[in-house]
KEVOMAR-292302 format. One record per residue: z, x, y of N, C-alpha, C in turn. Coordinates in pm, whole numbers, padded with zeros to 5 digits. Atoms other than C-alpha are relative to their C-alpha. Example, Ala and Ser with C-alpha at 12.3 -4.5 7.8 and 13.67 -1.06 7.14 Angstrom:
REM KEVOMAR-292302
ZAVO,n.up,n.east,n.north,ca.up,ca.east,ca.north,c.up,c.east,c.north
ZAVO,00000,00089,-00119,00780,01230,-00450,00000,00090,00120
ZAVO,-00006,-00082,-00119,00714,01367,-00106,00073,-00077,00109
REM end
This chain:
REM KEVOMAR-292302
ZAVO,n.up,n.east,n.north,ca.up,ca.east,ca.north,c.up,c.east,c.north
ZAVO,00050,00053,00102,10993,-00154,07279,00060,-00150,00014
ZAVO,-00039,00137,-00009,11004,-00543,07267,-00073,-00094,-00099
ZAVO,00076,00106,00081,10899,-00862,07091,-00077,-00078,00102
ZAVO,00069,00078,-00081,10623,-01053,07257,-00050,-00122,-00073
ZAVO,00053,00131,00039,10550,-01407,07211,-00118,-00054,00087
ZAVO,00115,00036,-00084,10194,-01481,07324,-00033,-00160,-00026
ZAVO,00035,00124,00000,10112,-01828,07405,-00139,-00021,00046
ZAVO,00141,00013,-00028,09740,-01914,07392,-00037,-00137,00043
ZAVO,00032,00128,-00039,09621,-02198,07598,-00167,00006,00063
ZAVO,00130,00006,-00060,09261,-02299,07673,-00006,-00061,00134
ZAVO,-00011,00039,-00149,09201,-02339,08049,-00113,-00112,00035
ZAVO,00085,00104,-00058,09047,-02644,08215,-00016,00017,00149
ZAVO,00000,-00031,-00136,09070,-02480,08556,-00133,00054,00034
ZAVO,00136,-00050,-00042,08776,-02356,08753,00002,00161,-00019
ZAVO,00011,-00146,00031,08657,-02004,08655,00057,00093,00110
ZAVO,-00035,-00091,-00101,08730,-01862,09006,00143,-00019,00035
ZAVO,-00145,00039,-00018,09091,-01995,09008,00090,00119,-00054
ZAVO,-00090,-00094,00058,09350,-01723,08988,00144,-00027,-00007
ZAVO,-00137,00049,-00019,09665,-01941,09023,00016,-00098,-00126
ZAVO,-00048,00078,00089,09851,-02096,08744,00116,-00097,00044
ZAVO,-00103,00084,-00060,10062,-02405,08857,00073,-00077,-00117
ZAVO,-00076,00071,00105,10337,-02532,08628,00092,-00088,00073
ZAVO,-00087,00090,-00043,10515,-02847,08731,00148,-00008,-00062
ZAVO,-00134,-00010,00045,10892,-02842,08714,00029,-00137,-00081
ZAVO,-00032,00124,00087,11011,-03092,08432,-00106,-00039,-00097
ZAVO,00121,00038,00070,10665,-03104,08283,00008,00065,-00142
ZAVO,00021,-00060,00136,10625,-03059,07900,-00154,00029,-00016
ZAVO,00148,-00036,-00004,10300,-02856,07847,-00024,00049,-00157
ZAVO,00032,-00034,00126,10150,-02848,07501,-00084,00139,-00002
ZAVO,00091,-00121,00004,09989,-02500,07395,-00063,-00002,-00139
ZAVO,00106,00002,00111,09712,-02422,07130,00075,00093,-00115
ZAVO,-00042,-00099,00113,09882,-02118,06950,00115,00081,00059
ZAVO,-00104,-00100,-00034,10192,-01895,06951,-00011,00110,-00105
ZAVO,00006,-00109,00087,10169,-01558,06810,00119,00097,00036
ZAVO,-00109,-00090,-00023,10469,-01321,06772,-00040,00133,-00055
ZAVO,00028,-00139,00032,10435,-00939,06783,00083,00096,00058
ZAVO,-00078,-00102,-00065,10591,-00633,06860,-00073,00064,00127
ZAVO,00071,-00059,-00125,10514,-00450,07206,00076,00099,00067
ZAVO,-00062,-00103,-00078,10606,-00219,07474,-00096,00119,-00014
ZAVO,00097,-00107,00010,10408,00085,07567,00009,00103,-00098
ZAVO,-00014,-00112,00093,10556,00348,07338,-00034,-00061,-00150
ZAVO,00031,00050,00146,10536,00109,07034,-00137,-00035,-00011
ZAVO,00139,00010,00011,10186,00015,07109,-00083,00126,-00018
ZAVO,00056,-00121,00021,10077,00368,07137,00022,00054,-00138
ZAVO,-00041,-00052,00140,10264,00469,06820,-00085,-00075,-00109
ZAVO,00070,00082,00102,10106,00181,06625,-00162,00052,00013
ZAVO,00132,-00053,-00011,09749,00306,06760,-00014,00127,-00053
ZAVO,00024,-00130,00043,09795,00660,06679,00021,-00004,-00164
ZAVO,-00029,00013,00148,09950,00572,06329,-00135,-00046,-00079
ZAVO,00114,00062,00059,09640,00360,06257,-00111,00102,-00009
ZAVO,00109,-00105,00008,09420,00660,06347,00039,00135,-00078
ZAVO,-00034,-00106,00092,09592,00869,06081,00083,00126,00058
ZAVO,-00080,-00105,-00050,09826,01081,06295,00137,-00036,-00045
ZAVO,-00148,00022,00058,10194,01124,06177,00084,-00020,00117
ZAVO,-00075,00050,-00110,10408,00941,06425,00131,-00022,-00018
ZAVO,-00140,00049,00011,10766,00897,06491,00033,-00075,00135
ZAVO,-00031,00064,-00113,10879,00641,06749,00135,00018,00047
ZAVO,-00127,-00004,-00066,11174,00717,06978,00035,-00121,00111
ZAVO,-00014,00125,-00089,11313,00402,07136,00133,-00053,-00018
ZAVO,-00141,00083,00013,11636,00213,07226,-00019,-00139,-00002
ZAVO,-00008,00144,00016,11690,-00137,07127,00135,-00045,-00018
ZAVO,-00128,00042,00020,11978,-00369,07085,00037,-00021,-00153
ZAVO,-00046,00040,00133,12141,-00510,06777,-00011,-00145,-00027
ZAVO,00019,00155,00004,12050,-00877,06820,-00102,-00038,-00106
ZAVO,00104,00032,00116,11822,-01074,06585,-00129,00051,00037
ZAVO,00135,-00051,-00056,11530,-00957,06792,-00036,00139,-00069
ZAVO,00004,-00150,00033,11605,-00598,06697,-00035,00004,-00158
ZAVO,00037,00001,00145,11576,-00680,06315,-00140,-00046,-00017
ZAVO,00153,00031,00022,11229,-00856,06369,-00078,00132,00038
ZAVO,00075,-00113,-00043,11120,-00542,06543,-00009,00111,-00095
ZAVO,-00006,-00094,00089,11233,-00313,06279,-00093,-00045,-00128
ZAVO,00099,00048,00109,11052,-00529,06008,-00144,00029,00046
ZAVO,00162,-00029,-00042,10722,-00498,06215,-00025,00141,-00008
ZAVO,00042,-00138,00010,10765,-00128,06228,-00016,00053,-00146
ZAVO,00018,-00026,00144,10799,-00100,05854,-00124,-00033,-00031
ZAVO,00120,00044,00046,10498,-00299,05808,-00123,00098,00072
ZAVO,00097,-00099,-00049,10304,-00039,06034,00025,00129,-00056
ZAVO,-00039,-00141,00054,10449,00250,05848,00047,00083,00100
ZAVO,-00060,-00087,-00115,10623,00391,06159,00153,00019,-00033
ZAVO,-00141,-00035,00045,10948,00559,06075,00105,-00037,00096
ZAVO,-00105,00042,-00074,11269,00428,06207,00103,00096,00037
ZAVO,-00092,-00099,-00006,11444,00753,06208,00053,00017,00148
ZAVO,-00044,-00035,-00132,11453,00788,06593,00021,-00131,00075
ZAVO,-00046,00127,-00072,11522,00433,06676,00143,-00020,00017
ZAVO,-00155,00003,-00014,11861,00397,06852,00028,-00158,00023
ZAVO,-00037,00152,-00008,12013,00046,06794,00150,00000,00076
ZAVO,-00117,-00001,-00078,12267,00023,07073,00090,-00124,-00024
ZAVO,-00085,00104,00028,12572,-00185,06973,00029,-00104,00105
ZAVO,-00042,00082,-00101,12619,-00502,07167,-00109,-00021,00123
ZAVO,00125,00029,-00085,12288,-00483,07363,-00118,-00085,-00057
ZAVO,00111,00080,00029,12009,-00708,07376,-00137,00092,-00010
ZAVO,00131,-00063,00023,11653,-00618,07286,-00105,-00062,00108
ZAVO,00099,00048,-00102,11364,-00642,07548,-00097,-00113,-00075
ZAVO,00100,00095,00045,11124,-00946,07508,-00084,-00054,00097
ZAVO,00102,00040,-00097,10826,-01085,07679,-00064,-00125,-00055
ZAVO,00093,00118,00027,10634,-01430,07687,-00108,00034,00073
ZAVO,00117,-00026,-00060,10287,-01388,07746,-00093,-00121,00003
ZAVO,00104,00113,-00011,10058,-01673,07872,-00147,00051,-00009
ZAVO,00139,-00044,00012,09710,-01595,07753,-00096,-00119,00051
ZAVO,00079,00099,-00081,09460,-01779,07984,-00130,00047,00056
ZAVO,00122,-00059,-00055,09089,-01730,08074,-00013,00139,-00025
ZAVO,00021,-00141,00043,09064,-01400,07895,00089,00095,00079
ZAVO,-00114,-00073,-00062,09366,-01273,08092,00141,-00045,-00016
ZAVO,-00129,00045,00051,09742,-01310,08075,00104,00010,00127
ZAVO,-00100,-00002,-00094,10055,-01369,08274,00127,00055,-00095
ZAVO,-00112,-00044,00081,10363,-01177,08136,00122,-00033,00066
ZAVO,-00146,00026,-00039,10728,-01302,08170,00078,00093,-00080
ZAVO,-00067,-00119,00068,10918,-00993,08075,00144,00013,00040
ZAVO,-00156,-00021,-00018,11290,-00946,08016,00034,00128,-00050
ZAVO,-00037,-00130,00029,11416,-00605,08024,00161,00018,00005
ZAVO,-00148,00010,00018,11787,-00584,07895,00055,00123,00064
ZAVO,-00074,-00128,-00047,12033,-00345,08064,00019,00095,-00114
ZAVO,00008,-00093,00115,12018,-00032,07854,00085,00129,00021
ZAVO,-00069,-00125,-00002,12235,00268,07789,-00079,00106,-00082
ZAVO,00081,-00098,00059,12033,00584,07695,00085,00119,-00034
ZAVO,-00065,-00103,00061,12163,00843,07477,-00110,00097,-00066
ZAVO,00111,-00077,00040,11937,01144,07411,00022,00038,-00160
ZAVO,-00001,-00034,00147,11859,01225,07040,-00099,00112,-00029
ZAVO,00088,-00113,00031,11720,01544,06896,-00139,-00046,-00052
ZAVO,00151,00052,00054,11335,01515,06852,-00037,00086,-00122
ZAVO,00052,-00055,00114,11170,01606,06549,-00096,00125,00033
ZAVO,00083,-00119,-00036,10954,01939,06522,-00155,-00051,00011
ZAVO,00146,00061,-00013,10626,01783,06661,-00071,00082,00112
ZAVO,00054,-00081,-00109,10365,01971,06862,-00040,-00092,00126
ZAVO,00019,00085,-00133,10322,01666,07103,00109,-00104,00018
ZAVO,-00085,00110,-00039,10542,01436,07285,-00069,-00093,00104
ZAVO,00058,00094,-00087,10410,01114,07447,00112,-00070,00063
ZAVO,-00113,00084,-00077,10650,00974,07721,-00045,-00092,00077
ZAVO,00036,00117,-00071,10623,00646,07858,00098,-00117,00016
ZAVO,-00066,00140,-00018,10773,00321,07999,00147,00008,-00040
ZAVO,-00154,00007,00008,11140,00396,08044,00063,-00075,00108
ZAVO,-00061,00080,-00103,11387,00188,08238,00098,00064,00069
ZAVO,-00086,-00068,-00085,11666,00232,08472,00123,00075,-00094
ZAVO,-00106,-00087,00067,11922,00501,08358,-00054,00097,-00107
ZAVO,00063,-00083,00089,11671,00683,08149,-00026,00146,00023
ZAVO,00009,-00137,-00020,11699,01016,08328,00039,00099,-00095
ZAVO,-00049,-00090,00102,11882,01189,08048,-00129,00012,-00099
ZAVO,00115,-00002,00078,11568,01109,07821,-00099,00076,00050
ZAVO,00097,-00064,-00074,11327,01241,08072,00044,00150,00001
ZAVO,-00062,-00151,-00007,11549,01570,08112,-00025,00061,-00152
ZAVO,-00007,-00053,00126,11567,01602,07741,-00157,00047,-00046
ZAVO,00147,-00033,00035,11177,01573,07682,-00046,00129,00070
ZAVO,00051,-00115,-00075,11102,01825,07960,00068,00122,-00050
ZAVO,-00062,-00129,00052,11357,02069,07831,-00047,00041,-00142
ZAVO,00039,-00031,00137,11250,02046,07460,-00146,00048,00007
ZAVO,00135,-00046,00000,10883,02077,07552,-00016,00126,00063
ZAVO,-00002,-00137,-00062,10952,02376,07779,00045,00115,-00097
ZAVO,-00065,-00112,00079,11168,02558,07538,-00057,00012,-00149
ZAVO,00048,00001,00128,10996,02468,07209,-00161,-00011,-00002
ZAVO,00153,00013,-00014,10620,02495,07325,-00058,-00109,-00046
ZAVO,00056,00104,00034,10558,02152,07271,-00088,-00057,00129
ZAVO,00090,00062,-00105,10267,01960,07479,00068,-00134,00039
ZAVO,-00041,00126,-00043,10368,01668,07692,-00107,-00083,00069
ZAVO,00077,00091,-00067,10170,01360,07775,00090,-00109,00051
ZAVO,-00082,00080,-00069,10298,01115,08017,-00082,-00121,00060
ZAVO,00055,00121,-00057,10212,00754,08105,00122,-00062,00063
ZAVO,-00118,00034,-00045,10472,00652,08352,00065,-00136,-00030
ZAVO,-00052,00136,00027,10496,00279,08324,00051,-00059,00126
ZAVO,-00019,00061,-00133,10571,00028,08587,00142,00029,00075
ZAVO,-00132,-00035,-00066,10943,00116,08646,00007,00125,00069
ZAVO,00004,-00128,-00067,10889,00466,08727,-00104,00008,00106
ZAVO,00113,00003,-00118,10577,00400,08939,00073,-00066,00123
ZAVO,-00057,00072,-00118,10788,00154,09145,00126,00065,00041
ZAVO,-00126,-00067,-00041,11126,00333,09151,00019,00153,-00010
ZAVO,-00041,-00148,00012,11094,00701,09067,-00126,00085,00034
ZAVO,00123,-00087,-00041,10784,00830,09239,00043,00153,00020
ZAVO,-00028,-00144,-00036,10964,01145,09368,00025,00083,-00144
ZAVO,-00003,-00079,00140,11044,01232,08986,-00125,00020,-00061
ZAVO,00137,-00012,00050,10697,01176,08880,-00070,00110,00068
ZAVO,00068,-00097,-00080,10571,01400,09159,00061,00134,-00040
ZAVO,-00065,-00123,00034,10824,01660,09066,-00036,00062,-00138
ZAVO,00032,-00058,00140,10718,01689,08693,-00151,00016,-00027
ZAVO,00150,-00010,00038,10340,01685,08739,-00037,00121,-00041
ZAVO,00042,-00110,00055,10307,02045,08684,00045,00037,-00132
ZAVO,-00047,-00029,00133,10494,02034,08361,-00080,-00084,-00099
ZAVO,00073,00098,00101,10237,01775,08205,-00112,00066,-00038
ZAVO,00129,-00044,00064,09960,01862,07966,-00097,-00109,00023
ZAVO,00084,00115,-00010,09809,01511,07987,00077,-00090,00087
ZAVO,-00064,00108,-00082,09879,01248,08258,-00111,-00106,-00011
ZAVO,00084,00115,00018,09724,00899,08178,00037,-00108,00110
ZAVO,-00035,00100,-00092,09722,00657,08465,-00108,-00084,00046
ZAVO,00111,00071,-00054,09520,00380,08627,-00028,00046,00158
ZAVO,00039,-00040,-00132,09352,00409,08965,00112,-00019,00100
ZAVO,-00113,00035,-00102,09622,00227,09165,00123,00086,-00025
ZAVO,-00123,-00086,00022,09904,00443,09000,-00039,00138,00060
ZAVO,00046,-00118,-00053,09706,00752,09094,00020,-00001,00151
ZAVO,-00017,00012,-00143,09692,00629,09466,00155,00010,00043
ZAVO,-00152,-00004,-00030,10076,00562,09452,00049,00142,-00018
ZAVO,-00062,-00116,00027,10159,00897,09301,-00045,00113,00107
ZAVO,00066,-00090,-00100,09929,01082,09550,00034,-00031,00150
ZAVO,-00018,00054,-00128,10038,00859,09849,-00113,00007,00078
ZAVO,00138,00008,-00051,09679,00788,09945,-00066,-00127,-00025
ZAVO,00098,00094,00004,09425,00534,10004,-00130,00026,-00045
ZAVO,00120,-00037,00036,09164,00736,09866,-00066,-00087,-00124
ZAVO,00058,00077,00105,08915,00528,09658,-00090,00082,-00100
ZAVO,00080,-00077,00094,08716,00802,09496,00082,00059,-00118
ZAVO,-00079,-00052,00117,08834,00859,09146,-00019,00149,-00022
ZAVO,00012,-00160,00011,08671,01219,09125,00093,00058,00103
ZAVO,-00082,-00068,-00095,08873,01305,09435,00144,-00006,-00042
ZAVO,-00136,00025,00035,09184,01156,09299,00031,00101,-00120
ZAVO,-00009,-00096,00106,09131,01377,08988,00012,00138,00037
ZAVO,-00014,-00140,-00065,09093,01682,09201,00128,00010,00060
ZAVO,-00139,00002,-00058,09401,01600,09387,00096,00011,-00101
ZAVO,-00091,-00011,00123,09592,01568,09054,-00006,00156,-00062
ZAVO,00023,-00157,00037,09446,01920,08952,00075,00084,00097
ZAVO,-00071,-00080,-00098,09578,02054,09281,00141,00002,-00013
ZAVO,-00144,00028,00027,09918,01920,09183,00034,00080,-00146
ZAVO,-00019,-00068,00113,09880,02134,08867,00019,-00077,-00131
ZAVO,00021,00080,00123,09837,01848,08612,-00115,00056,-00092
ZAVO,00104,-00061,00082,09655,02021,08319,-00120,-00087,-00033
ZAVO,00105,00083,00039,09454,01713,08204,00008,-00142,00058
ZAVO,-00023,00146,-00055,09463,01409,08437,-00115,-00088,-00045
ZAVO,00101,00101,00040,09292,01091,08309,00039,-00128,00086
ZAVO,-00012,00119,-00086,09232,00783,08525,-00079,-00114,-00055
ZAVO,00084,00121,00056,09128,00435,08389,-00006,-00092,00131
ZAVO,00024,00092,-00101,08978,00175,08610,-00057,-00131,-00045
ZAVO,00049,00125,00056,08946,-00135,08413,-00140,-00016,-00047
ZAVO,00137,00014,00058,08592,-00259,08343,-00088,00117,00042
ZAVO,00085,-00106,-00040,08459,00034,08539,00023,00128,-00094
ZAVO,-00003,-00109,00105,08582,00267,08248,00116,00089,00040
ZAVO,-00093,-00118,-00002,08765,00603,08238,-00056,00115,00050
ZAVO,00053,-00131,-00065,08752,00932,08399,00104,00106,-00028
ZAVO,-00084,-00127,00013,08873,01286,08360,-00081,00110,00060
ZAVO,00061,-00113,-00054,08787,01633,08463,00026,00124,-00087
ZAVO,00002,-00125,00086,08710,01960,08276,00060,00123,00085
ZAVO,-00047,-00119,-00076,08826,02312,08351,-00083,00071,00100
ZAVO,00086,-00050,-00095,08520,02392,08536,-00015,-00095,00126
ZAVO,00008,00100,-00105,08581,02085,08771,-00099,-00108,00000
ZAVO,00092,00102,00019,08318,01869,08637,00060,-00140,-00023
ZAVO,-00054,00131,00031,08392,01498,08642,-00085,-00061,-00118
ZAVO,00058,00065,00142,08338,01322,08298,00049,-00157,00009
ZAVO,-00032,00150,-00010,08324,00933,08307,-00065,-00070,-00120
ZAVO,00034,00069,00116,08299,00675,08031,00011,-00151,00034
ZAVO,-00018,00144,-00037,08211,00307,08102,00088,-00082,-00102
ZAVO,-00063,00083,00086,08410,00040,07945,-00081,-00035,-00122
ZAVO,00083,00035,00125,08312,-00053,07587,00007,-00146,-00053
ZAVO,00006,00134,00041,08217,-00417,07509,-00022,-00004,-00143
ZAVO,00020,00007,00143,08270,-00476,07136,-00010,-00154,-00043
ZAVO,00000,00132,00025,08305,-00850,07147,00060,-00089,00100
ZAVO,-00059,00096,-00109,08429,-01160,07337,00150,00037,00036
ZAVO,-00126,-00043,-00063,08726,-01084,07544,00099,-00113,-00012
ZAVO,-00089,00100,00025,09029,-01288,07427,00128,00003,00076
ZAVO,-00121,-00019,-00080,09320,-01123,07608,00011,00136,00012
ZAVO,-00002,-00148,-00044,09379,-00794,07801,00126,00070,-00039
ZAVO,-00137,-00061,00041,09754,-00720,07688,-00037,00118,-00097
ZAVO,00004,-00115,00091,09760,-00368,07539,-00125,00079,00012
ZAVO,00119,-00073,-00013,09431,-00249,07660,00028,00146,00044
ZAVO,-00046,-00131,-00058,09595,00050,07846,00049,00082,-00114
ZAVO,-00068,-00067,00103,09800,00154,07552,-00101,00032,-00100
ZAVO,00100,-00029,00097,09493,00114,07314,-00086,00118,00040
ZAVO,00083,-00118,-00057,09296,00357,07549,00088,00128,-00029
ZAVO,-00076,-00116,00019,09588,00598,07544,00001,00057,-00144
ZAVO,-00007,-00061,00149,09618,00614,07158,-00144,00040,-00047
ZAVO,00129,-00058,00025,09240,00653,07134,-00018,00131,00058
ZAVO,00032,-00113,-00051,09217,00922,07377,00088,00110,-00058
ZAVO,-00087,-00108,00037,09524,01108,07259,-00032,00034,-00135
ZAVO,00050,-00038,00132,09415,01100,06895,-00103,00099,00007
ZAVO,00102,-00095,00001,09107,01278,06984,00041,00119,00072
ZAVO,-00034,-00120,-00074,09251,01511,07240,00089,00087,-00095
ZAVO,-00082,-00085,00095,09524,01627,06984,-00094,00057,-00099
ZAVO,00080,-00063,00108,09244,01703,06743,-00100,00095,00074
ZAVO,00085,-00083,-00074,09074,01910,07018,-00157,-00045,00005
ZAVO,00155,00052,-00020,08748,01679,07046,-00020,00031,00144
ZAVO,00072,-00013,-00140,08517,01715,07354,00064,-00114,00070
ZAVO,-00058,00099,-00088,08652,01533,07658,-00087,-00123,00000
ZAVO,00075,00128,-00014,08369,01287,07658,00027,-00082,-00135
ZAVO,-00028,00064,00134,08447,01201,07284,00136,-00067,00026
ZAVO,-00145,00059,-00028,08825,01153,07402,-00010,-00130,00069
ZAVO,00018,00115,-00101,08726,00910,07670,-00063,-00108,-00088
ZAVO,00073,00098,00074,08488,00730,07426,00093,-00073,-00097
ZAVO,-00092,00055,00088,08759,00689,07173,00104,-00082,00071
ZAVO,-00090,00084,-00070,08987,00550,07429,-00056,-00146,00032
ZAVO,00069,00139,-00033,08744,00287,07558,-00038,-00085,-00114
ZAVO,00042,00091,00117,08637,00189,07209,00136,-00076,-00050
ZAVO,-00121,00075,00067,08999,00126,07101,00039,-00121,00095
ZAVO,-00031,00103,-00103,09063,-00062,07428,-00090,-00121,-00010
ZAVO,00103,00114,00024,08741,-00273,07374,00027,-00077,-00114
ZAVO,-00027,00078,00119,08850,-00375,07045,00124,-00076,00006
ZAVO,-00119,00077,-00031,09206,-00469,07141,-00002,-00118,00066
ZAVO,00019,00115,-00085,09097,-00711,07399,-00080,-00116,-00059
ZAVO,00063,00107,00078,08899,-00900,07134,00090,-00083,-00081
ZAVO,-00090,00061,00080,09219,-01005,06965,00137,-00049,00087
ZAVO,-00128,00049,-00072,09556,-01178,07080,00099,00096,-00046
ZAVO,-00108,-00106,00025,09839,-00922,07100,-00040,00141,00021
ZAVO,00027,-00147,-00035,09870,-00557,07192,-00024,00097,-00109
ZAVO,00032,-00075,00122,09827,-00423,06837,-00102,-00046,-00100
ZAVO,00087,00055,00119,09614,-00652,06628,-00136,00038,00014
ZAVO,00129,-00031,00002,09278,-00523,06738,-00019,00158,-00012
ZAVO,00011,-00150,00010,09359,-00142,06705,-00084,00042,-00109
ZAVO,00098,-00056,00104,09094,00064,06522,00058,00099,-00090
ZAVO,-00011,-00112,00085,09119,00282,06226,-00094,00109,00019
ZAVO,00080,-00111,-00029,08949,00615,06214,-00148,-00034,-00032
ZAVO,00126,00033,00042,08641,00481,06032,-00059,-00100,00098
ZAVO,00061,00112,-00082,08591,00178,06251,-00021,00061,00150
ZAVO,00022,-00064,-00138,08649,00390,06573,-00132,00086,-00002
ZAVO,00104,-00081,00010,08386,00644,06460,-00144,-00084,-00009
ZAVO,00106,00074,00014,08154,00369,06362,-00044,-00061,00137
ZAVO,00021,00080,-00142,08181,00183,06720,-00049,00120,00089
ZAVO,00059,-00095,-00091,08125,00526,06898,-00135,00042,-00035
ZAVO,00136,-00031,00053,07819,00594,06687,-00100,-00119,00041
ZAVO,00077,00100,-00013,07678,00243,06716,-00030,-00032,00154
ZAVO,00010,00015,-00137,07732,00233,07096,-00053,00122,00080
ZAVO,00047,-00119,-00045,07601,00575,07141,00102,00063,00109
ZAVO,-00108,-00038,-00101,07934,00671,07328,00003,00161,-00002
REM end
């Protein structure tokens, strides 16, 4: 969980230019600065809460001034603080996001963190995501509690685990009820250059993942049913794209809200792409999240 400061700047560069060059010593005016909470777990919790699910956020933060701002934002979102661990003397993660040409550059600071397992509430689902170095005790706790208490486990690994803990991800695949990853992450986990998403899904099924879901940016999202049929859903364009931060987390909260309610898989994908399509029309990872009525309206109006 982190505080994100989004800097919005209108670009005067050529549309095909993918580089941002900042001259050392230069003072650069910006158009807008927006402060918001962020981090994968926080974004997904906010999305699920807005879709009327009862959510508790389990996260470790520091005890600095940034932590106070985070807790204030969580209260505004009606997310309980009961499972937030404030580690004395530690800093809180933060990020500065430069929003430019409908995309973004993220300058992210991850504070050194000590993780201490905390008893989880009696909930039927656990959504595990985006943990940093030293978080193995939390992974072990979630696996143990889900195994012994018949809880279902959804996993979205996050960049640290994809980069540094691939053996661990591969080891726990068979214990997952839902795995949500993008195409590149699927290729890393499976150690393959395979480009076919249907084949990547079948390979994950062969690793005993109960419900793999793969996203592929503008191409949409894909999953597979128990009969082996591939189900795909194109991305949902709701309005002008302003920034893409939080699109993946918005997809996850939309998909999971429907999946937990045992909706059909095509509806689950549609809920995910609709929520993602809404978030990218706003600045910040949580500002465009849909409530249940808005989500249903978009799914109906777009014939998703």
